[in-house]
C-alpha positions in Angstrom: -18.2 0.9 149.2 -21.7 2.1 150.2 -23.2 1.8 153.5 -25.9 -0.7 154.2 -26.8 -1.8 157.9 -25.1 -4.7 158.7 -28.7 -6.2 159.6 -29.3 -6.9 156.1 -27.2 -9.7 154.3 -24.0 -8.7 152.7 -24.5 -7.0 149.4 -22.3 -6.0 146.3 -22.3 -1.9 145.3 -24.8 -3.1 142.6 -27.2 -4.3 144.4 -27.0 -1.7 147.3 -27.1 1.5 144.7 -30.5 -0.9 143.3 -31.8 -1.2 146.9 -31.8 2.3 147.9 -34.3 3.2 144.8 -36.7 0.4 145.3 -39.5 1.3 147.8 -43.4 0.2 148.4 -44.1 1.6 144.8 -41.6 -0.4 143.1 -43.8 -2.8 140.0 -42.2 -6.2 138.9 -38.6 -4.8 139.1 -38.6 -5.9 142.5 -37.7 -8.9 142.0 -34.8 -8.2 139.6 -31.8 -8.7 141.8 -32.7 -12.2 144.0 -35.0 -13.8 141.4 -34.7 -12.4 137.6 -31.5 -11.9 137.2 -30.0 -14.6 139.0 -31.6 -17.4 136.8 -30.8 -15.8 133.9 -27.3 -15.4 134.8 -27.6 -19.0 135.5 -29.0 -20.6 132.5 -26.5 -17.9 131.2 -29.8 -16.4 128.8 -28.3 -14.0 126.2 -31.9 -13.8 124.1 -34.9 -11.6 126.0 -38.6 -11.1 125.5 -40.4 -8.3 126.9 -44.1 -8.3 126.3 -45.2 -5.3 128.0 -42.8 -2.4 129.3 -45.1 0.5 130.5 -42.4 3.4 131.4 -39.7 1.2 131.0 -38.6 0.6 135.0 -37.9 -3.1 134.2 -36.7 -2.7 130.6 -34.1 -0.5 132.0 -32.5 -3.3 133.5 -32.8 -6.1 131.2 -31.1 -3.5 128.7 -28.1 -3.4 131.2 -27.6 -7.1 131.3 -27.8 -7.4 127.9 -25.1 -5.2 127.5 -23.2 -7.1 129.8 -23.8 -10.4 128.1 -23.6 -9.8 124.5 -27.1 -9.9 124.1 -30.8 -8.7 122.7 -33.6 -7.9 124.2 -36.8 -7.5 121.6 -39.5 -5.3 123.3 -43.6 -5.7 122.4 -45.3 -2.3 123.7 -48.2 -1.1 121.6 -47.9 2.3 123.5 -44.8 4.1 123.7 -44.1 6.5 126.7 -40.9 8.7 126.2 -39.5 7.1 129.4 -39.2 4.0 127.2 -38.4 5.4 123.7 -35.1 7.2 125.3 -34.1 3.6 126.7 -34.1 2.2 123.3 -32.4 4.9 121.7 -29.4 4.3 124.1 -29.1 0.9 123.4 -28.3 -1.2 120.0 -28.8 -4.8 121.3 -32.9 -3.5 121.4 -35.4 -4.2 118.8 -38.8 -2.7 119.6 -42.6 -3.7 117.8 -44.9 -1.2 118.9 -48.1 -3.4 118.0 -49.7 -6.3 119.9 -47.6 -9.3 120.9 -50.6 -11.8 118.6 -48.8 -9.2 115.9 -45.5 -9.1 116.8 -44.9 -12.9 117.8 -44.7 -14.1 114.5 -41.9 -11.9 113.3 -39.7 -12.7 115.6 -37.2 -15.0 114.4 -34.7 -14.7 117.3 -34.3 -17.7 119.7 -35.1 -16.8 123.0 -33.8 -17.8 126.2 -36.6 -16.1 128.7 -39.2 -13.7 128.3 -40.8 -10.8 130.9 -44.1 -11.4 130.4 -45.8 -8.1 131.8 -48.9 -7.2 129.4 -52.6 -7.1 130.4 -53.3 -8.5 133.5 -56.4 -11.0 132.9 -56.9 -14.6 131.7 -57.5 -14.1 127.8 -54.7 -12.2 127.3 -52.1 -14.3 129.6 -53.2 -17.6 128.3 -53.1 -16.0 124.6 -49.5 -14.9 125.3 -48.4 -18.1 126.1 -50.2 -19.9 123.0 -48.4 -17.2 121.3 -44.6 -18.6 122.7 -45.7 -22.3 122.2 -46.3 -21.2 118.4 -43.0 -19.3 118.3 -41.3 -22.6 120.1 -42.8 -25.1 117.8 -42.3 -22.8 114.8 -38.7 -22.5 115.3 -38.2 -26.3 116.8 -36.2 -24.8 120.2 -36.4 -25.4 123.8 -39.7 -23.9 126.0 -37.8 -20.7 126.9 -37.9 -19.1 130.8 -41.4 -17.1 131.5 -41.2 -14.6 134.5 -44.8 -13.7 134.7 -46.1 -10.8 137.0 -48.9 -10.2 139.7 -49.6 -13.8 140.2 -50.4 -13.0 143.9 -53.7 -10.9 144.9 -55.6 -9.1 143.5 -55.4 -10.8 139.7 -54.3 -14.0 140.4 -58.1 -14.9 140.7 -59.8 -11.7 138.9 -59.2 -10.1 135.7 -58.3 -6.4 134.9 -59.2 -5.1 131.9 -57.6 -1.6 130.5 -59.0 -1.6 127.8 -62.1 -3.7 127.4 -63.2 -2.9 124.0 -60.4 -4.9 122.7 -61.0 -8.0 124.5 -62.5 -10.4 122.5 -66.0 -11.6 122.2 -67.0 -14.3 125.0 -63.5 -13.5 126.6 -64.1 -11.0 129.4 -66.5 -11.2 132.5 -68.7 -8.6 133.9 -66.7 -5.3 135.2 -67.0 -2.3 136.9 -64.7 0.5 137.8 -64.4 -0.1 141.4 -61.7 -1.2 143.5 -60.7 -4.4 145.5 -60.2 -5.1 148.9 -58.5 -8.7 149.8 -61.3 -9.2 152.8 -64.1 -9.0 150.3 -64.7 -11.0 147.2 -66.6 -8.1 145.6 -65.9 -4.6 144.1 -65.7 -1.8 146.3 -65.7 2.0 145.6 -62.2 4.0 146.3 -60.3 0.8 147.0 -57.1 -0.9 145.2 -57.5 -0.4 141.4 -60.3 1.3 141.7 -60.0 3.3 138.3 -59.5 0.1 136.6 -62.1 -1.9 135.2 -61.8 -5.0 137.2 -64.0 -8.4 136.8 -67.1 -7.9 139.7 -66.2 -11.6 141.1 -63.0 -13.5 142.3 -62.4 -16.6 140.9 -63.5 -19.0 139.0 -62.9 -20.6 136.3 -60.9 -18.1 133.3 -60.4 -15.6 135.6 -57.2 -14.5 136.6 -53.2 -14.3 135.5 -52.9 -17.3 137.8 -55.5 -19.7 136.6 -54.4 -18.6 132.9 -50.6 -20.3 133.9 -51.7 -23.3 135.8 -54.4 -24.0 132.9 -51.7 -23.3 130.4 -49.3 -26.0 132.0 -51.9 -28.5 132.9 -51.6 -28.8 128.5 -47.8 -28.8 128.4 -46.6 -31.3 131.2 -43.0 -31.0 130.3 -43.2 -27.4 132.2 -43.6 -26.4 135.9 -44.5 -23.4 137.8 -42.8 -21.6 140.7 -44.7 -18.9 142.0 -43.9 -16.5 145.4 -46.9 -15.0 146.8 -45.1 -11.3 147.5 -45.7 -8.3 146.2 -48.4 -8.5 144.1 -46.9 -12.1 142.9 -44.8 -13.6 140.6 -44.4 -17.1 138.7 -41.9 -18.3 136.9 -42.7 -21.4 134.0 -40.0 -23.6 133.3 -39.0 -27.0 131.9 -38.8 -30.0 133.9 -35.3 -31.4 134.8 -33.8 -28.3 133.1 -31.4 -26.3 134.9 -33.3 -23.7 135.7 -35.8 -26.5 137.6 -32.4 -27.7 139.9 -31.7 -24.0 140.2 -34.9 -23.0 141.7 -35.4 -25.9 143.7 -32.0 -25.1 145.5 -31.9 -21.7 145.7 -35.8 -20.0 145.4 -38.3 -22.9 147.0 -39.0 -21.8 150.3 -41.2 -24.8 152.5 -44.6 -24.7 153.7 -44.3 -22.3 156.9 -42.1 -19.8 154.7 -44.9 -19.5 152.3 -47.7 -18.9 154.9 -45.0 -16.0 156.4 -44.4 -14.4 152.9 -48.3 -14.4 152.3 -48.4 -13.1 156.2 -46.2 -10.2 155.1 -48.2 -9.5 151.7 -51.2 -8.9 153.7 -49.5 -6.7 156.7 -49.0 -4.4 153.4 -51.7 -4.6 151.7 -53.9 -4.0 155.1 -51.9 -0.5 155.2 -52.5 0.2 151.7 -56.4 -0.5 152.7 -56.7 1.6 155.6 -54.7 4.7 153.7 -57.5 4.9 151.2 -60.6 4.1 154.0 -58.6 7.3 155.6 -58.3 9.2 152.3 -62.1 8.2 152.0 -62.8 9.8 155.7 -61.0 12.5 155.5 -63.2 13.7 152.1 -66.1 12.7 153.8 -65.1 15.2 156.5 -64.5 17.8 153.9 -67.2 17.1 152.4 -69.3 17.7 155.7 -67.7 20.7 156.4 -68.5 22.2 153.2 -72.0 21.2 153.2 -72.2 22.6 156.6 -70.8 26.1 155.6 -73.5 25.8 152.2 -76.5 25.4 154.9 -75.5 28.2 157.0 -75.1 30.9 154.2 -78.5 29.7 152.9 -80.1 30.0 156.3 -78.6 33.7 156.2 -79.7 34.8 153.0 -83.0 33.7 154.0 -82.5 35.5 156.5 -82.2 38.6 155.2 -84.6 38.1 152.8 -87.2 38.6 155.5 -86.0 40.9 156.7 -86.3 43.0 153.5 
């Protein structure tokens, strides 16, 4: 048995091995052993859909789960990286659609127990994916599946991000800039969090952000409920009211308002560290630029001094 300090709760060997691999840069998969896997096991989910896989970090966990539970995993990912392809090649229970969710969803006929929605982080894409899942449910005449939705906390809860703005529908995109974000500013700032991406200029308002899309969707689907944890960029679960998942979530996951505030405080502290690190890089770059500018100016003065003497 691997050692884990008794200051932490007792964990299984599998969980300890998982904990050894995660760090502050871990993405959606950080919720696996405490949120996603326990709920999948409780509802006895076997047929899973992952929309958006990227490198396959979460896919690897889902594939193992399906192998262990005689299940199937459907993946929708238009850009197939080598790391993801290796996972697909080593599993007999995976079906891959190398296209967009809008094109792939009508092709799926297997009943779905749960969906991992990890695609583009903007209102139009998330709302569109939820509508496609609803159409699938109506077509198959099945119960609405569990939906695990990432990035429902800051920064994209109330702000859009576009991986490729040219692929967005007309009228479905906010004014954007390739600048970063700070949770202490409503406007974008150079060099801050996720500065290479196309981020909406302003935060909040109608049809803006991942969580806004999920909330608007369930307002029109009164049989559904949403549960959100505001930590590590956020995770939300959409589920049917009164279902087995509903009971499990209420009994095992739902914290009180004080604990929610504590989770937000912990998240702000994490984000503060990232922002301070980015600002430190900026100061270092500015200092380095200043050093080279001073050296350049001294060199120019020396050259002109030599020219005057000759």
